[in-house]
N, C-alpha and C positions, 0 to 999 in steps of 0.2 A: 687678344684672340687666343693666345697660347703659343707655345714654342713649336715650330715646325721641325719635322724629322722625316727622312726618306725611308720608306719601307723597302724590304728586299726586292719586292716586285716593281719598285720604281714609283709607287704611289706616295703621296705626301700625307703624313699623319699630323694632326694638330693636337698637341698635348695640352693638358691643363683643363680647367673647368669650362664647359661650353655655356653660352648665354641661354637663359630662359629654359633650362632643362633640355637642351637640344640632344644631348647624348653624343654618341660616336658619329662624327661626320668627318670625312676625309676626301682628299682630292686624288683622283687617279692620274697616272702618268699621261693619259690621253687628254687631260684637262677637265674631264667631267667630275662633278662632286657626287659623293655617295653617302647615304645615311641609312641606318637600320633600326628596326624596332622588333622586340620579341613579343609576339602576339599570343593568344590563347593556345594552349597545347605546345608551348615552346617553339612555335612556328616563327621563323625569322622572315621579316619582310624588308626588302631593300628598296630605297627610292633614289632616283637619279635627277640631276639637274645641271644646268650650265653654271649656276652660281651657288655659293654657300647658302644665300638667303632662300633660294628656291627649294633647296633640299630641306632646310630648317622648317619651312612652312609646310612642306609635304609630310615631314616626320611628325610635326605637331598635330596635323590632321589625323594621322594614324593613332597617335596617343589619345586624342579626344575620342575617336571612334572606339578604341579599346576601353576607355574609362566609362563611356556611356552605353556600351554594349549595343552599338549600331553597326550596320554593314561597313566593312573596311573600304575606304576610298580606292577606286580603281581608275587609273589613268584612261583606260579604254571604255569605261562605262558610258553607254549611250544615253541620251536624254530619254529616249523611249523606254528603255529598261528601268531607269530611275523612276520616271513618272508612273509606270505600271506598278512598281513595288510600293511607291509612296501612296498611291491611290488605295491599294488593297490593304496595306498593313498599318498605315498612319491615318489617312483620311477617313476610311470606312468606320473605324471604332469611335471616332470623336465627333462626327457630324451627323446631322439628320439624314435619314435614308433618301429623302428627296434632294437634299444638298449633294449627297454622294452621287446620285444619278446625274445631276447637273455637271458635276466635276468630270464624271466618266465620259459624258457626251462631248464636253469641251476638249478633253485630252484626246479622245479617239478621233473626232472629226477634224479638229483644227491644229492642236499643238503637235501631236505625233507626226502627221504628214509634213509639217513645216520644219520641225526641229528634231525629230526623232533620231536621225542618223548622226547628229552632231555629238561630240564628246561632252559629257556634262562638265568636266573639269575645265574645258576650254571654251565654254559658252561665253559670249561677249554681248555687251549692249547692242552692238551693231547687228548681231544675229537676231535679237528680239525686235529691233526696229524694222528690219527687213521682213520678218515674219508678220508683224502687224500690218505693214504696208501691203504685203501680198494678199493677206486676208481681206483687207478693205477694198483693194483693187479688184478682188474677185467677187465683190458684191456683198460681203458680210457687213452687217450694220455696225456702226461705231460702238453701240452699246454691247454687242456680242464680243467685239474685239476687246473691249474693256474688261469683260468677264474673263476672257482668255488670260489677260494680263493679271487679273486678281488671283486666278487659280495658280498660274505659274509663279507669281510672287510668293504665295503661301508655301508652295512646294519648295522653292529655292531657299526660303527663309529657314525651313527645316534642314535642308541640305547644308546651309552655312553653319547652322547651330551644331550639326553633327560633325562638321569638319570635312564634309564631302566636297565642298567648293570653298575657295578662299573668300568669296563675298557673294552677296545676293545681287546679281547683275540687274535684276528686275527693278531694283531701287534706282537705277541710273537711267531708266527709260520712262518717258512719258507716254502713256497710251493715248489714242485719239480721243478728242473731246466728243462727248455725245451731244448731238443737236437736240435742243430742247423742243419737245413735242407739246404744243399747246393743246390742252384737253378741249374737247367740244362740249361745253357745259350747257345743259338745257336750262331755259328760263322756267320760272314757276308755271307759266301757262303751258309750255311744252311738256313739262313733267306731268301736269294734270292730263294733257292729251294722251300721253303714253299710258298712264294708269287707267284712264277710261277705256282705251283700246284693249288693255289687258284683261278687262272684266270677263271676256268670253274665252280667255286662255286658261288652260289647266295649271299654268305656272304664274297666275296673276300675283300670288303672294310673293314670289321671287322678285318681281320688279317693284312691287310696293315696298318691300323691305330694303331693296337696294337703294331706292330713292329716299326713303325716310329714315334709314339707319346708317347708311354709308358703309355697310359691311363689304369686305372683299368677296370675290367670287368663290374662292376656296372656303371662306368662312360660311357663306350662305349654303353652299352645297354640303357642308359638313354639319349643318344644324340638325339636331334631333328633337323629337317631341319632348324628350326629357330636359331639353335646354330652355324651354319656354314655359311661362306661367301665364296663360291667357286671362285668368281671373284677375291677376295683379297687373297685367299689362307689362310684363318684363321678359327679357331675353338675355341669356348668358352665353357668351362666346367661349367655348371650351376646347374646340378643335377645328381643324380645317381639313378638307378632303382634296387630294391631288392624285393625278394619274401619272405613274412612272413605270416605264418598261412594261406596259400592259397590265399593271397591277394598281389597285386602288390603295392609297396610303393615307392614313389619318395621322395627324401630328398635332401636338399642343402648340399654342401660340409661342412665337420665339421669345417674347418678352413678357414681363409681368403686366405691362400695360395692355398687351394683346388679349389677356384674359380679362374680360370686362362684362358688366351687366348694364343693359340699356333699358330705358323706359320706352314703351311702344305707344305711339299715337293710336287713337281709336280706329283709324282707317287700316292700319297694319294688323291690329287685333282681329278686325272683321274679316280681312283677307285670309288670315291664318285659320280662322274658324271654317271658312268656306273650303280652304285647302284640306283640312282634316276630314270634312264630310266627303269631299270628292275622293280622297285617298281611301277612305273606308269602302266606297263603292267600287274602286279599282281592285281592292283586296278581295272583295267578294266575287268580282267577275273573274279574277285570276285563279281563284281556287288553290289547288295544290302547287301551282307554279309560283305563287307569291313568296318572296323572300323577305323576311322580317328584319330590316336593318334599323328601324326606328328613325330613319332619315325623313325629313319633312319633304324634301324635293327628290323624287325618284321617278323611275320609269313606271310604266303601267303594271309591272310585276314586282315593284319594290326595290329594284337595284339602283345604284348611283347613276346619275345622268352625265353623259359626255358633254363637255363644254361646247365642242364643235356642233353637236346636235342641237343644243339650246340656241346657238347663234343662227344656224341655217333654218331650223324648223319653227322657231318661235320668235326670237328677239328681232331679227331683221324683218321678217314679215310684219311684226307688230309696228315697227318704226314706219314702214311703208304705209300701213293701214292708218296710222295716226298722222301721216303727212309730214314726217320728220326725216331729216337726213340720216344716213347710216353712220352710226358712231360705234365706239368700242363699248363693251359691257362695262369696263372699268370706269368709263366716263360717267356712269350713274353714281359712282362713289364720289367723283369730283363734283357732280351736280349737288349731291346731298350736302357736302361740306360748304360749297360756295353759297348756296341758298341760305344756310344757317348764318354764315359769317356776314353776308350782305344784309341780312335782316337784323344785325346787331347782336347776335349771340356771342357770349364770352368765348374767347379763343381757347381758354383752358377747358371749357365744357366740350367744345368741338374736338379738341385733341383727344380727350378721354373717350368720346364717342367713336372716333376713328381708330383708336388704339395706337396712336403715334407715341413714340417713346418720350417726346418732349414737345412743348408748345412751339418751340423754335422751328421744329420740323413742319408743323402745321402752317406756320406763317411763311416758311420758305417755299412750300408747295403752292399755297393759295394766295399769298400776299399780292402777287402780280395781277391777279384777276379782280382785285378789289381796289381800283384807283381812288375810290371815294374815302378810303380809310383816313388818309392824312388830312383831307379837307375836313372830315368830321372831327378829327383831333384838334385842328386849328379853331374850329367853331366852338368846341367845348372849352378851350383855353380862353377864347374871347368872352364866353359867359362867365368864367371864373374870375378873370382879371380885368376885363374891359378892354377897350381899344387904346 
């Protein structure tokens, strides 16, 4: 460790080379250890600790922050202040706007009220476990608590990389498990009932496409007439439409698989042609009030449609009219995939139609609703090899 010597003020200096580039570290006469670093502008920063190891770790964090040009770690920095800075200066430039909005909501509503006053450098796994338990006991869904954990994990990973904390304590905590919500999948007959009921609805094509293409709600609402070729019977997913903080946001698909071209069955093409005719009539009726967005599914004046309005004014009334139970709009996507797989469609083809990143994801989501798969495999092997 080096030779010890007593300074005039009574502190103990350790001579010789320090390990791992620690630099000048010494023990005061009161027993505390002290280390220092020269920061930008020849500003000296001292760190204190009960042990030499504590000071060495804090000093190394300072050196890392200096080298990577990130904020200098402060013992008194609160979690709230760190998350606010991380959100604005780190998350905002590198994530989608809709993702940033989701992070902001999670931090403002859940993480800051629970952890905001704690010191970042002293955050422990116990603090996180208590936070998650409190959120869940307060009625927050397990899925939302897991989202809180994901955001915090990402922020603390950056803090650890910058040397603001010694470790990412989120790695030591298991978030609550999400309860698996079984989708309510419509049968082929029920799907026909819904499409028949939708013939009198101005958004008929929305439901027909949802059931026959498996597109997500955001992808359907983001569809433009420029994205469809009715003569060729094709549709290309190029964007999705979402509402965030009162603004409409369009974004490209997150993955290459998300940008895809689908073949359209005749029923979908016919519904889209009717939608185009009806929208032309709405445009003429609206006159100067019409807003040309090129979107296929719009209000009567051409603006995007709120999802809540679709559910309350169209979707749920149609389900009741068709004699069907109330389901989520997303269950129409599940229905499209399940019907295709149950009818023997190739998993790879269904994966590409849904825009999943891999076929394994398709099987993971829909395998449990197809109990006949393994029986069919066994029968196929019997035909190949005999009994």
